[in-house]
CHARMM-style PDB file with segment names, atoms N, HN, CA, C and O in Angstrom:
ATOM      1  N   MET     1      -9.777 -18.710 -13.970  1.00  0.00      PROA
ATOM      2  CA  MET     1     -10.584 -17.808 -13.180  1.00  0.00      PROA
ATOM      3  C   MET     1     -11.532 -17.083 -14.126  1.00  0.00      PROA
ATOM      4  O   MET     1     -11.104 -16.556 -15.153  1.00  0.00      PROA
ATOM      5  N   GLU     2     -12.798 -17.057 -13.789  1.00  0.00      PROA
ATOM      6  HN  GLU     2     -13.146 -17.485 -12.955  1.00  0.00      PROA
ATOM      7  CA  GLU     2     -13.797 -16.440 -14.650  1.00  0.00      PROA
ATOM      8  C   GLU     2     -14.039 -14.990 -14.238  1.00  0.00      PROA
ATOM      9  O   GLU     2     -14.281 -14.695 -13.067  1.00  0.00      PROA
ATOM     10  N   THR     3     -13.970 -14.099 -15.208  1.00  0.00      PROA
ATOM     11  HN  THR     3     -13.773 -14.338 -16.159  1.00  0.00      PROA
ATOM     12  CA  THR     3     -14.214 -12.691 -14.916  1.00  0.00      PROA
ATOM     13  C   THR     3     -15.663 -12.347 -15.217  1.00  0.00      PROA
ATOM     14  O   THR     3     -16.326 -13.017 -16.009  1.00  0.00      PROA
ATOM     15  N   LEU     4     -16.143 -11.291 -14.572  1.00  0.00      PROA
ATOM     16  HN  LEU     4     -15.605 -10.747 -13.928  1.00  0.00      PROA
ATOM     17  CA  LEU     4     -17.489 -10.806 -14.815  1.00  0.00      PROA
ATOM     18  C   LEU     4     -17.436  -9.650 -15.787  1.00  0.00      PROA
ATOM     19  O   LEU     4     -16.579  -8.774 -15.674  1.00  0.00      PROA
ATOM     20  N   THR     5     -18.338  -9.644 -16.731  1.00  0.00      PROA
ATOM     21  HN  THR     5     -19.034 -10.355 -16.824  1.00  0.00      PROA
ATOM     22  CA  THR     5     -18.495  -8.477 -17.585  1.00  0.00      PROA
ATOM     23  C   THR     5     -19.954  -8.076 -17.492  1.00  0.00      PROA
ATOM     24  O   THR     5     -20.852  -8.902 -17.654  1.00  0.00      PROA
ATOM     25  N   ARG     6     -20.178  -6.809 -17.231  1.00  0.00      PROA
ATOM     26  HN  ARG     6     -19.448  -6.137 -17.100  1.00  0.00      PROA
ATOM     27  CA  ARG     6     -21.536  -6.316 -17.046  1.00  0.00      PROA
ATOM     28  C   ARG     6     -21.705  -4.998 -17.777  1.00  0.00      PROA
ATOM     29  O   ARG     6     -20.771  -4.204 -17.888  1.00  0.00      PROA
ATOM     30  N   SER     7     -22.915  -4.782 -18.273  1.00  0.00      PROA
ATOM     31  HN  SER     7     -23.674  -5.427 -18.183  1.00  0.00      PROA
ATOM     32  CA  SER     7     -23.229  -3.484 -18.838  1.00  0.00      PROA
ATOM     33  C   SER     7     -23.624  -2.552 -17.696  1.00  0.00      PROA
ATOM     34  O   SER     7     -23.829  -2.989 -16.563  1.00  0.00      PROA
ATOM     35  N   SER     8     -23.724  -1.286 -18.005  1.00  0.00      PROA
ATOM     36  HN  SER     8     -23.558  -0.931 -18.925  1.00  0.00      PROA
ATOM     37  CA  SER     8     -24.079  -0.302 -16.988  1.00  0.00      PROA
ATOM     38  C   SER     8     -25.410  -0.626 -16.324  1.00  0.00      PROA
ATOM     39  O   SER     8     -25.563  -0.443 -15.117  1.00  0.00      PROA
ATOM     40  N   SER     9     -26.361  -1.100 -17.094  1.00  0.00      PROA
ATOM     41  HN  SER     9     -26.238  -1.248 -18.075  1.00  0.00      PROA
ATOM     42  CA  SER     9     -27.666  -1.423 -16.514  1.00  0.00      PROA
ATOM     43  C   SER     9     -27.598  -2.641 -15.599  1.00  0.00      PROA
ATOM     44  O   SER     9     -28.380  -2.748 -14.654  1.00  0.00      PROA
ATOM     45  N   GLN    10     -26.676  -3.553 -15.867  1.00  0.00      PROA
ATOM     46  HN  GLN    10     -26.041  -3.465 -16.634  1.00  0.00      PROA
ATOM     47  CA  GLN    10     -26.548  -4.744 -15.042  1.00  0.00      PROA
ATOM     48  C   GLN    10     -25.837  -4.451 -13.723  1.00  0.00      PROA
ATOM     49  O   GLN    10     -25.997  -5.201 -12.760  1.00  0.00      PROA
ATOM     50  N   ILE    11     -25.066  -3.390 -13.664  1.00  0.00      PROA
ATOM     51  HN  ILE    11     -24.936  -2.781 -14.446  1.00  0.00      PROA
ATOM     52  CA  ILE    11     -24.375  -3.040 -12.426  1.00  0.00      PROA
ATOM     53  C   ILE    11     -25.379  -2.766 -11.322  1.00  0.00      PROA
ATOM     54  O   ILE    11     -25.099  -3.011 -10.148  1.00  0.00      PROA
ATOM     55  N   SER    12     -26.536  -2.264 -11.686  1.00  0.00      PROA
ATOM     56  HN  SER    12     -26.764  -2.065 -12.640  1.00  0.00      PROA
ATOM     57  CA  SER    12     -27.562  -1.973 -10.680  1.00  0.00      PROA
ATOM     58  C   SER    12     -28.101  -3.234 -10.020  1.00  0.00      PROA
ATOM     59  O   SER    12     -28.717  -3.154  -8.957  1.00  0.00      PROA
ATOM     60  N   THR    13     -27.882  -4.392 -10.624  1.00  0.00      PROA
ATOM     61  HN  THR    13     -27.382  -4.458 -11.487  1.00  0.00      PROA
ATOM     62  CA  THR    13     -28.391  -5.642 -10.051  1.00  0.00      PROA
ATOM     63  C   THR    13     -27.355  -6.388  -9.222  1.00  0.00      PROA
ATOM     64  O   THR    13     -27.671  -7.415  -8.622  1.00  0.00      PROA
ATOM     65  N   LEU    14     -26.119  -5.886  -9.177  1.00  0.00      PROA
ATOM     66  HN  LEU    14     -25.862  -5.051  -9.664  1.00  0.00      PROA
ATOM     67  CA  LEU    14     -25.065  -6.564  -8.422  1.00  0.00      PROA
ATOM     68  C   LEU    14     -25.347  -6.520  -6.924  1.00  0.00      PROA
ATOM     69  O   LEU    14     -25.904  -5.549  -6.413  1.00  0.00      PROA
ATOM     70  N   THR    15     -24.957  -7.574  -6.237  1.00  0.00      PROA
ATOM     71  HN  THR    15     -24.505  -8.363  -6.652  1.00  0.00      PROA
ATOM     72  CA  THR    15     -25.144  -7.656  -4.796  1.00  0.00      PROA
ATOM     73  C   THR    15     -23.808  -7.444  -4.085  1.00  0.00      PROA
ATOM     74  O   THR    15     -22.750  -7.396  -4.712  1.00  0.00      PROA
ATOM     75  N   VAL    16     -23.886  -7.320  -2.779  1.00  0.00      PROA
ATOM     76  HN  VAL    16     -24.745  -7.358  -2.270  1.00  0.00      PROA
ATOM     77  CA  VAL    16     -22.682  -7.191  -1.960  1.00  0.00      PROA
ATOM     78  C   VAL    16     -21.789  -8.410  -2.175  1.00  0.00      PROA
ATOM     79  O   VAL    16     -20.567  -8.281  -2.234  1.00  0.00      PROA
ATOM     80  N   GLU    17     -22.384  -9.573  -2.289  1.00  0.00      PROA
ATOM     81  HN  GLU    17     -23.378  -9.677  -2.241  1.00  0.00      PROA
ATOM     82  CA  GLU    17     -21.624 -10.817  -2.485  1.00  0.00      PROA
ATOM     83  C   GLU    17     -20.907 -10.818  -3.838  1.00  0.00      PROA
ATOM     84  O   GLU    17     -19.770 -11.278  -3.935  1.00  0.00      PROA
ATOM     85  N   ASP    18     -21.567 -10.305  -4.881  1.00  0.00      PROA
ATOM     86  HN  ASP    18     -22.491  -9.932  -4.803  1.00  0.00      PROA
ATOM     87  CA  ASP    18     -20.938 -10.236  -6.202  1.00  0.00      PROA
ATOM     88  C   ASP    18     -19.692  -9.363  -6.168  1.00  0.00      PROA
ATOM     89  O   ASP    18     -18.656  -9.722  -6.728  1.00  0.00      PROA
ATOM     90  N   VAL    19     -19.800  -8.217  -5.507  1.00  0.00      PROA
ATOM     91  HN  VAL    19     -20.641  -7.926  -5.052  1.00  0.00      PROA
ATOM     92  CA  VAL    19     -18.677  -7.291  -5.437  1.00  0.00      PROA
ATOM     93  C   VAL    19     -17.563  -7.876  -4.570  1.00  0.00      PROA
ATOM     94  O   VAL    19     -16.384  -7.690  -4.872  1.00  0.00      PROA
ATOM     95  N   ALA    20     -17.922  -8.574  -3.508  1.00  0.00      PROA
ATOM     96  HN  ALA    20     -18.880  -8.724  -3.263  1.00  0.00      PROA
ATOM     97  CA  ALA    20     -16.914  -9.213  -2.664  1.00  0.00      PROA
ATOM     98  C   ALA    20     -16.158 -10.281  -3.454  1.00  0.00      PROA
ATOM     99  O   ALA    20     -14.943 -10.413  -3.307  1.00  0.00      PROA
ATOM    100  N   GLU    21     -16.861 -11.040  -4.284  1.00  0.00      PROA
ATOM    101  HN  GLU    21     -17.848 -10.934  -4.403  1.00  0.00      PROA
ATOM    102  CA  GLU    21     -16.218 -12.061  -5.129  1.00  0.00      PROA
ATOM    103  C   GLU    21     -15.271 -11.400  -6.131  1.00  0.00      PROA
ATOM    104  O   GLU    21     -14.165 -11.887  -6.363  1.00  0.00      PROA
ATOM    105  N   LEU    22     -15.706 -10.305  -6.714  1.00  0.00      PROA
ATOM    106  HN  LEU    22     -16.605  -9.909  -6.526  1.00  0.00      PROA
ATOM    107  CA  LEU    22     -14.870  -9.554  -7.649  1.00  0.00      PROA
ATOM    108  C   LEU    22     -13.604  -9.058  -6.957  1.00  0.00      PROA
ATOM    109  O   LEU    22     -12.505  -9.186  -7.497  1.00  0.00      PROA
ATOM    110  N   ALA    23     -13.758  -8.495  -5.771  1.00  0.00      PROA
ATOM    111  HN  ALA    23     -14.650  -8.391  -5.332  1.00  0.00      PROA
ATOM    112  CA  ALA    23     -12.608  -7.988  -5.013  1.00  0.00      PROA
ATOM    113  C   ALA    23     -11.652  -9.119  -4.642  1.00  0.00      PROA
ATOM    114  O   ALA    23     -10.435  -8.938  -4.672  1.00  0.00      PROA
ATOM    115  N   THR    24     -12.189 -10.265  -4.300  1.00  0.00      PROA
ATOM    116  HN  THR    24     -13.178 -10.412  -4.276  1.00  0.00      PROA
ATOM    117  CA  THR    24     -11.346 -11.410  -3.963  1.00  0.00      PROA
ATOM    118  C   THR    24     -10.509 -11.830  -5.159  1.00  0.00      PROA
ATOM    119  O   THR    24      -9.319 -12.112  -5.017  1.00  0.00      PROA
ATOM    120  N   ARG    25     -11.126 -11.873  -6.347  1.00  0.00      PROA
ATOM    121  HN  ARG    25     -12.092 -11.644  -6.463  1.00  0.00      PROA
ATOM    122  CA  ARG    25     -10.369 -12.217  -7.553  1.00  0.00      PROA
ATOM    123  C   ARG    25      -9.250 -11.217  -7.799  1.00  0.00      PROA
ATOM    124  O   ARG    25      -8.136 -11.595  -8.162  1.00  0.00      PROA
ATOM    125  N   LEU    26      -9.555  -9.931  -7.597  1.00  0.00      PROA
ATOM    126  HN  LEU    26     -10.460  -9.625  -7.303  1.00  0.00      PROA
ATOM    127  CA  LEU    26      -8.526  -8.909  -7.800  1.00  0.00      PROA
ATOM    128  C   LEU    26      -7.400  -9.042  -6.782  1.00  0.00      PROA
ATOM    129  O   LEU    26      -6.234  -8.837  -7.118  1.00  0.00      PROA
ATOM    130  N   GLU    27      -7.737  -9.380  -5.551  1.00  0.00      PROA
ATOM    131  HN  GLU    27      -8.684  -9.546  -5.278  1.00  0.00      PROA
ATOM    132  CA  GLU    27      -6.708  -9.551  -4.522  1.00  0.00      PROA
ATOM    133  C   GLU    27      -5.823 -10.752  -4.805  1.00  0.00      PROA
ATOM    134  O   GLU    27      -4.606 -10.684  -4.634  1.00  0.00      PROA
ATOM    135  N   ILE    28      -6.421 -11.842  -5.234  1.00  0.00      PROA
ATOM    136  HN  ILE    28      -7.409 -11.898  -5.373  1.00  0.00      PROA
ATOM    137  CA  ILE    28      -5.662 -13.065  -5.528  1.00  0.00      PROA
ATOM    138  C   ILE    28      -4.785 -12.862  -6.763  1.00  0.00      PROA
ATOM    139  O   ILE    28      -3.653 -13.344  -6.810  1.00  0.00      PROA
ATOM    140  N   ASP    29      -5.304 -12.154  -7.752  1.00  0.00      PROA
ATOM    141  HN  ASP    29      -6.223 -11.762  -7.714  1.00  0.00      PROA
ATOM    142  CA  ASP    29      -4.558 -11.805  -8.961  1.00  0.00      PROA
ATOM    143  C   ASP    29      -3.979 -13.038  -9.645  1.00  0.00      PROA
ATOM    144  O   ASP    29      -2.795 -13.074  -9.980  1.00  0.00      PROA
ATOM    145  N   ASP    30      -4.824 -14.045  -9.850  1.00  0.00      PROA
ATOM    146  HN  ASP    30      -5.786 -14.015  -9.578  1.00  0.00      PROA
ATOM    147  CA  ASP    30      -4.394 -15.280 -10.501  1.00  0.00      PROA
ATOM    148  C   ASP    30      -5.190 -15.445 -11.800  1.00  0.00      PROA
ATOM    149  O   ASP    30      -5.981 -16.379 -11.941  1.00  0.00      PROA
ATOM    150  N   TYR    31      -4.973 -14.543 -12.727  1.00  0.00      PROA
ATOM    151  HN  TYR    31      -4.331 -13.785 -12.613  1.00  0.00      PROA
ATOM    152  CA  TYR    31      -5.691 -14.557 -13.993  1.00  0.00      PROA
ATOM    153  C   TYR    31      -4.852 -15.273 -15.045  1.00  0.00      PROA
ATOM    154  O   TYR    31      -3.623 -15.276 -14.982  1.00  0.00      PROA
ATOM    155  N   SER    32      -5.533 -15.876 -16.008  1.00  0.00      PROA
ATOM    156  HN  SER    32      -6.531 -15.874 -16.060  1.00  0.00      PROA
ATOM    157  CA  SER    32      -4.807 -16.576 -17.063  1.00  0.00      PROA
ATOM    158  C   SER    32      -4.172 -15.615 -18.054  1.00  0.00      PROA
ATOM    159  O   SER    32      -3.217 -15.975 -18.742  1.00  0.00      PROA
ATOM    160  N   ASN    33      -4.698 -14.382 -18.136  1.00  0.00      PROA
ATOM    161  HN  ASN    33      -5.474 -14.090 -17.577  1.00  0.00      PROA
ATOM    162  CA  ASN    33      -4.061 -13.352 -18.951  1.00  0.00      PROA
ATOM    163  C   ASN    33      -4.331 -11.994 -18.318  1.00  0.00      PROA
ATOM    164  O   ASN    33      -5.287 -11.851 -17.555  1.00  0.00      PROA
ATOM    165  N   PRO    34      -3.515 -11.006 -18.616  1.00  0.00      PROA
ATOM    166  CA  PRO    34      -3.653  -9.704 -17.955  1.00  0.00      PROA
ATOM    167  C   PRO    34      -4.957  -8.981 -18.277  1.00  0.00      PROA
ATOM    168  O   PRO    34      -5.394  -8.128 -17.504  1.00  0.00      PROA
ATOM    169  N   PHE    35      -5.572  -9.303 -19.385  1.00  0.00      PROA
ATOM    170  HN  PHE    35      -5.216  -9.996 -20.013  1.00  0.00      PROA
ATOM    171  CA  PHE    35      -6.794  -8.616 -19.769  1.00  0.00      PROA
ATOM    172  C   PHE    35      -7.981  -8.996 -18.882  1.00  0.00      PROA
ATOM    173  O   PHE    35      -8.888  -8.191 -18.672  1.00  0.00      PROA
ATOM    174  N   GLU    36      -7.969 -10.217 -18.366  1.00  0.00      PROA
ATOM    175  HN  GLU    36      -7.232 -10.871 -18.536  1.00  0.00      PROA
ATOM    176  CA  GLU    36      -9.034 -10.618 -17.440  1.00  0.00      PROA
ATOM    177  C   GLU    36      -8.978  -9.775 -16.176  1.00  0.00      PROA
ATOM    178  O   GLU    36     -10.011  -9.315 -15.688  1.00  0.00      PROA
ATOM    179  N   GLY    37      -7.787  -9.571 -15.645  1.00  0.00      PROA
ATOM    180  HN  GLY    37      -6.948  -9.945 -16.041  1.00  0.00      PROA
ATOM    181  CA  GLY    37      -7.626  -8.736 -14.464  1.00  0.00      PROA
ATOM    182  C   GLY    37      -8.019  -7.300 -14.744  1.00  0.00      PROA
ATOM    183  O   GLY    37      -8.645  -6.644 -13.911  1.00  0.00      PROA
ATOM    184  N   LEU    38      -7.654  -6.815 -15.912  1.00  0.00      PROA
ATOM    185  HN  LEU    38      -7.146  -7.348 -16.589  1.00  0.00      PROA
ATOM    186  CA  LEU    38      -8.014  -5.459 -16.293  1.00  0.00      PROA
ATOM    187  C   LEU    38      -9.530  -5.302 -16.426  1.00  0.00      PROA
ATOM    188  O   LEU    38     -10.086  -4.273 -16.044  1.00  0.00      PROA
ATOM    189  N   ASN    39     -10.191  -6.320 -16.967  1.00  0.00      PROA
ATOM    190  HN  ASN    39      -9.738  -7.156 -17.277  1.00  0.00      PROA
ATOM    191  CA  ASN    39     -11.654  -6.284 -17.064  1.00  0.00      PROA
ATOM    192  C   ASN    39     -12.293  -6.208 -15.680  1.00  0.00      PROA
ATOM    193  O   ASN    39     -13.229  -5.438 -15.465  1.00  0.00      PROA
ATOM    194  N   ASP    40     -11.788  -7.004 -14.748  1.00  0.00      PROA
ATOM    195  HN  ASP    40     -11.028  -7.630 -14.922  1.00  0.00      PROA
ATOM    196  CA  ASP    40     -12.324  -6.951 -13.379  1.00  0.00      PROA
ATOM    197  C   ASP    40     -12.067  -5.593 -12.739  1.00  0.00      PROA
ATOM    198  O   ASP    40     -12.925  -5.059 -12.037  1.00  0.00      PROA
ATOM    199  N   TRP    41     -10.881  -5.037 -12.986  1.00  0.00      PROA
ATOM    200  HN  TRP    41     -10.184  -5.472 -13.556  1.00  0.00      PROA
ATOM    201  CA  TRP    41     -10.548  -3.730 -12.421  1.00  0.00      PROA
ATOM    202  C   TRP    41     -11.489  -2.660 -12.957  1.00  0.00      PROA
ATOM    203  O   TRP    41     -11.966  -1.812 -12.203  1.00  0.00      PROA
ATOM    204  N   HSD    42     -11.757  -2.701 -14.273  1.00  0.00      PROA
ATOM    205  HN  HSD    42     -11.369  -3.390 -14.885  1.00  0.00      PROA
ATOM    206  CA  HSD    42     -12.676  -1.731 -14.872  1.00  0.00      PROA
ATOM    207  C   HSD    42     -14.096  -1.917 -14.347  1.00  0.00      PROA
ATOM    208  O   HSD    42     -14.825  -0.942 -14.161  1.00  0.00      PROA
ATOM    209  N   LEU    43     -14.481  -3.144 -14.113  1.00  0.00      PROA
ATOM    210  HN  LEU    43     -13.889  -3.935 -14.264  1.00  0.00      PROA
ATOM    211  CA  LEU    43     -15.810  -3.388 -13.554  1.00  0.00      PROA
ATOM    212  C   LEU    43     -15.914  -2.821 -12.148  1.00  0.00      PROA
ATOM    213  O   LEU    43     -16.910  -2.178 -11.816  1.00  0.00      PROA
ATOM    214  N   LEU    44     -14.910  -3.046 -11.320  1.00  0.00      PROA
ATOM    215  HN  LEU    44     -14.101  -3.568 -11.589  1.00  0.00      PROA
ATOM    216  CA  LEU    44     -14.934  -2.490  -9.967  1.00  0.00      PROA
ATOM    217  C   LEU    44     -14.949  -0.969 -10.022  1.00  0.00      PROA
ATOM    218  O   LEU    44     -15.624  -0.327  -9.217  1.00  0.00      PROA
ATOM    219  N   ARG    45     -14.227  -0.398 -10.942  1.00  0.00      PROA
ATOM    220  HN  ARG    45     -13.678  -0.919 -11.596  1.00  0.00      PROA
ATOM    221  CA  ARG    45     -14.209   1.053 -11.094  1.00  0.00      PROA
ATOM    222  C   ARG    45     -15.587   1.569 -11.498  1.00  0.00      PROA
ATOM    223  O   ARG    45     -16.043   2.585 -10.973  1.00  0.00      PROA
ATOM    224  N   ALA    46     -16.250   0.885 -12.419  1.00  0.00      PROA
ATOM    225  HN  ALA    46     -15.879   0.059 -12.845  1.00  0.00      PROA
ATOM    226  CA  ALA    46     -17.602   1.281 -12.828  1.00  0.00      PROA
ATOM    227  C   ALA    46     -18.570   1.180 -11.658  1.00  0.00      PROA
ATOM    228  O   ALA    46     -19.434   2.039 -11.481  1.00  0.00      PROA
ATOM    229  N   ILE    47     -18.423   0.128 -10.861  1.00  0.00      PROA
ATOM    230  HN  ILE    47     -17.721  -0.570 -11.004  1.00  0.00      PROA
ATOM    231  CA  ILE    47     -19.271  -0.036  -9.675  1.00  0.00      PROA
ATOM    232  C   ILE    47     -19.016   1.113  -8.708  1.00  0.00      PROA
ATOM    233  O   ILE    47     -19.956   1.639  -8.114  1.00  0.00      PROA
ATOM    234  N   ALA    48     -17.755   1.509  -8.544  1.00  0.00      PROA
ATOM    235  HN  ALA    48     -16.991   1.082  -9.027  1.00  0.00      PROA
ATOM    236  CA  ALA    48     -17.416   2.594  -7.625  1.00  0.00      PROA
ATOM    237  C   ALA    48     -18.073   3.898  -8.039  1.00  0.00      PROA
ATOM    238  O   ALA    48     -18.434   4.702  -7.180  1.00  0.00      PROA
ATOM    239  N   PHE    49     -18.237   4.123  -9.322  1.00  0.00      PROA
ATOM    240  HN  PHE    49     -17.944   3.469 -10.020  1.00  0.00      PROA
ATOM    241  CA  PHE    49     -18.878   5.348  -9.793  1.00  0.00      PROA
ATOM    242  C   PHE    49     -20.403   5.254  -9.727  1.00  0.00      PROA
ATOM    243  O   PHE    49     -21.069   6.229  -9.382  1.00  0.00      PROA
ATOM    244  N   GLN    50     -20.956   4.087 -10.055  1.00  0.00      PROA
ATOM    245  HN  GLN    50     -20.414   3.295 -10.336  1.00  0.00      PROA
ATOM    246  CA  GLN    50     -22.404   3.952 -10.131  1.00  0.00      PROA
ATOM    247  C   GLN    50     -23.048   3.527  -8.823  1.00  0.00      PROA
ATOM    248  O   GLN    50     -24.174   3.926  -8.525  1.00  0.00      PROA
ATOM    249  N   ARG    51     -22.342   2.721  -8.043  1.00  0.00      PROA
ATOM    250  HN  ARG    51     -21.427   2.398  -8.285  1.00  0.00      PROA
ATOM    251  CA  ARG    51     -22.882   2.238  -6.766  1.00  0.00      PROA
ATOM    252  C   ARG    51     -21.780   2.281  -5.720  1.00  0.00      PROA
ATOM    253  O   ARG    51     -21.306   1.236  -5.276  1.00  0.00      PROA
ATOM    254  N   PRO    52     -21.367   3.478  -5.323  1.00  0.00      PROA
ATOM    255  CA  PRO    52     -20.212   3.625  -4.435  1.00  0.00      PROA
ATOM    256  C   PRO    52     -20.344   2.905  -3.105  1.00  0.00      PROA
ATOM    257  O   PRO    52     -19.333   2.535  -2.507  1.00  0.00      PROA
ATOM    258  N   GLU    53     -21.552   2.698  -2.634  1.00  0.00      PROA
ATOM    259  HN  GLU    53     -22.373   2.998  -3.120  1.00  0.00      PROA
ATOM    260  CA  GLU    53     -21.735   2.005  -1.356  1.00  0.00      PROA
ATOM    261  C   GLU    53     -21.263   0.554  -1.424  1.00  0.00      PROA
ATOM    262  O   GLU    53     -20.851  -0.007  -0.409  1.00  0.00      PROA
ATOM    263  N   LEU    54     -21.318  -0.053  -2.593  1.00  0.00      PROA
ATOM    264  HN  LEU    54     -21.654   0.403  -3.418  1.00  0.00      PROA
ATOM    265  CA  LEU    54     -20.859  -1.436  -2.755  1.00  0.00      PROA
ATOM    266  C   LEU    54     -19.341  -1.522  -2.863  1.00  0.00      PROA
ATOM    267  O   LEU    54     -18.732  -2.476  -2.380  1.00  0.00      PROA
ATOM    268  N   ALA    55     -18.743  -0.539  -3.488  1.00  0.00      PROA
ATOM    269  HN  ALA    55     -19.237   0.237  -3.881  1.00  0.00      PROA
ATOM    270  CA  ALA    55     -17.302  -0.593  -3.749  1.00  0.00      PROA
ATOM    271  C   ALA    55     -16.469   0.038  -2.647  1.00  0.00      PROA
ATOM    272  O   ALA    55     -15.249  -0.130  -2.631  1.00  0.00      PROA
ATOM    273  N   GLU    56     -17.088   0.754  -1.733  1.00  0.00      PROA
ATOM    274  HN  GLU    56     -18.079   0.891  -1.746  1.00  0.00      PROA
ATOM    275  CA  GLU    56     -16.331   1.492  -0.718  1.00  0.00      PROA
ATOM    276  C   GLU    56     -15.312   0.637   0.037  1.00  0.00      PROA
ATOM    277  O   GLU    56     -14.186   1.095   0.232  1.00  0.00      PROA
ATOM    278  N   PRO    57     -15.646  -0.575   0.471  1.00  0.00      PROA
ATOM    279  CA  PRO    57     -14.644  -1.368   1.199  1.00  0.00      PROA
ATOM    280  C   PRO    57     -13.443  -1.798   0.342  1.00  0.00      PROA
ATOM    281  O   PRO    57     -12.428  -2.246   0.875  1.00  0.00      PROA
ATOM    282  N   TYR    58     -13.561  -1.663  -0.967  1.00  0.00      PROA
ATOM    283  HN  TYR    58     -14.386  -1.299  -1.400  1.00  0.00      PROA
ATOM    284  CA  TYR    58     -12.531  -2.176  -1.873  1.00  0.00      PROA
ATOM    285  C   TYR    58     -11.853  -1.078  -2.684  1.00  0.00      PROA
ATOM    286  O   TYR    58     -11.179  -1.374  -3.670  1.00  0.00      PROA
ATOM    287  N   LEU    59     -12.014   0.159  -2.296  1.00  0.00      PROA
ATOM    288  HN  LEU    59     -12.561   0.400  -1.494  1.00  0.00      PROA
ATOM    289  CA  LEU    59     -11.422   1.263  -3.053  1.00  0.00      PROA
ATOM    290  C   LEU    59      -9.902   1.177  -3.109  1.00  0.00      PROA
ATOM    291  O   LEU    59      -9.290   1.666  -4.059  1.00  0.00      PROA
ATOM    292  N   TYR    60      -9.291   0.566  -2.110  1.00  0.00      PROA
ATOM    293  HN  TYR    60      -9.788   0.169  -1.339  1.00  0.00      PROA
ATOM    294  CA  TYR    60      -7.829   0.414  -2.127  1.00  0.00      PROA
ATOM    295  C   TYR    60      -7.357  -0.389  -3.335  1.00  0.00      PROA
ATOM    296  O   TYR    60      -6.213  -0.241  -3.765  1.00  0.00      PROA
ATOM    297  N   LEU    61      -8.218  -1.234  -3.884  1.00  0.00      PROA
ATOM    298  HN  LEU    61      -9.148  -1.354  -3.535  1.00  0.00      PROA
ATOM    299  CA  LEU    61      -7.848  -2.021  -5.065  1.00  0.00      PROA
ATOM    300  C   LEU    61      -7.799  -1.167  -6.329  1.00  0.00      PROA
ATOM    301  O   LEU    61      -7.166  -1.546  -7.315  1.00  0.00      PROA
ATOM    302  N   LEU    62      -8.461  -0.029  -6.299  1.00  0.00      PROA
ATOM    303  HN  LEU    62      -8.975   0.279  -5.499  1.00  0.00      PROA
ATOM    304  CA  LEU    62      -8.507   0.832  -7.478  1.00  0.00      PROA
ATOM    305  C   LEU    62      -7.339   1.801  -7.536  1.00  0.00      PROA
ATOM    306  O   LEU    62      -7.005   2.311  -8.605  1.00  0.00      PROA
ATOM    307  N   ASP    63      -6.725   2.053  -6.406  1.00  0.00      PROA
ATOM    308  HN  ASP    63      -6.997   1.638  -5.538  1.00  0.00      PROA
ATOM    309  CA  ASP    63      -5.564   2.943  -6.357  1.00  0.00      PROA
ATOM    310  C   ASP    63      -5.873   4.298  -6.991  1.00  0.00      PROA
ATOM    311  O   ASP    63      -5.087   4.831  -7.773  1.00  0.00      PROA
ATOM    312  N   ILE    64      -7.033   4.838  -6.635  1.00  0.00      PROA
ATOM    313  HN  ILE    64      -7.672   4.406  -5.999  1.00  0.00      PROA
ATOM    314  CA  ILE    64      -7.449   6.138  -7.143  1.00  0.00      PROA
ATOM    315  C   ILE    64      -6.920   7.211  -6.205  1.00  0.00      PROA
ATOM    316  O   ILE    64      -7.138   7.151  -4.995  1.00  0.00      PROA
ATOM    317  N   GLU    65      -6.236   8.176  -6.759  1.00  0.00      PROA
ATOM    318  HN  GLU    65      -6.059   8.224  -7.742  1.00  0.00      PROA
ATOM    319  CA  GLU    65      -5.703   9.272  -5.977  1.00  0.00      PROA
ATOM    320  C   GLU    65      -6.363  10.569  -6.409  1.00  0.00      PROA
ATOM    321  O   GLU    65      -6.673  10.754  -7.586  1.00  0.00      PROA
ATOM    322  N   THR    66      -6.575  11.455  -5.469  1.00  0.00      PROA
ATOM    323  HN  THR    66      -6.323  11.304  -4.513  1.00  0.00      PROA
ATOM    324  CA  THR    66      -7.097  12.763  -5.825  1.00  0.00      PROA
ATOM    325  C   THR    66      -5.936  13.644  -6.259  1.00  0.00      PROA
ATOM    326  O   THR    66      -4.836  13.559  -5.713  1.00  0.00      PROA
ATOM    327  N   TYR    67      -6.189  14.465  -7.217  1.00  0.00      PROA
ATOM    328  HN  TYR    67      -7.083  14.534  -7.661  1.00  0.00      PROA
ATOM    329  CA  TYR    67      -5.157  15.345  -7.747  1.00  0.00      PROA
ATOM    330  C   TYR    67      -5.578  16.787  -7.553  1.00  0.00      PROA
ATOM    331  O   TYR    67      -6.738  17.142  -7.763  1.00  0.00      PROA
ATOM    332  N   ASP    68      -4.640  17.603  -7.157  1.00  0.00      PROA
ATOM    333  HN  ASP    68      -3.698  17.315  -6.987  1.00  0.00      PROA
ATOM    334  CA  ASP    68      -4.871  19.030  -7.003  1.00  0.00      PROA
ATOM    335  C   ASP    68      -4.373  19.695  -8.272  1.00  0.00      PROA
ATOM    336  O   ASP    68      -3.168  19.778  -8.511  1.00  0.00      PROA
ATOM    337  N   GLU    69      -5.299  20.163  -9.075  1.00  0.00      PROA
ATOM    338  HN  GLU    69      -6.277  20.095  -8.881  1.00  0.00      PROA
ATOM    339  CA  GLU    69      -4.922  20.750 -10.359  1.00  0.00      PROA
ATOM    340  C   GLU    69      -4.665  22.243 -10.252  1.00  0.00      PROA
ATOM    341  O   GLU    69      -4.502  22.920 -11.268  1.00  0.00      PROA
ATOM    342  N   ALA    70      -4.630  22.754  -9.049  1.00  0.00      PROA
ATOM    343  HN  ALA    70      -4.762  22.205  -8.224  1.00  0.00      PROA
ATOM    344  CA  ALA    70      -4.406  24.200  -8.868  1.00  0.00      PROA
ATOM    345  C   ALA    70      -2.979  24.587  -9.135  1.00  0.00      PROA
ATOM    346  OT1 ALA    70      -2.628  25.762  -9.027  1.00  0.00      PROA
TER     347      ALA     70
END
C-alpha cells in the first residue's frame, strides 16, 4: 500500500478524492509497516488543521478529543 507524503504547501492542492483515498487506506489498515499508517494519520491530521472542510467526514479516524484543562 502506497502512502502519501505532502508538504504543507502541497496540502492546499489536495482534492476531495485524495482525502477519501487516504481515509480508505486508514480504514483498511493494511500497511506493510506501522510507520506507513502513522504517516497517513499525520497527513490526515495536517489536512484537518489546514483544510478542515476536506477532513471533516473523516475526523473519527483521528480520534481527537477535546480536553477541559480547567
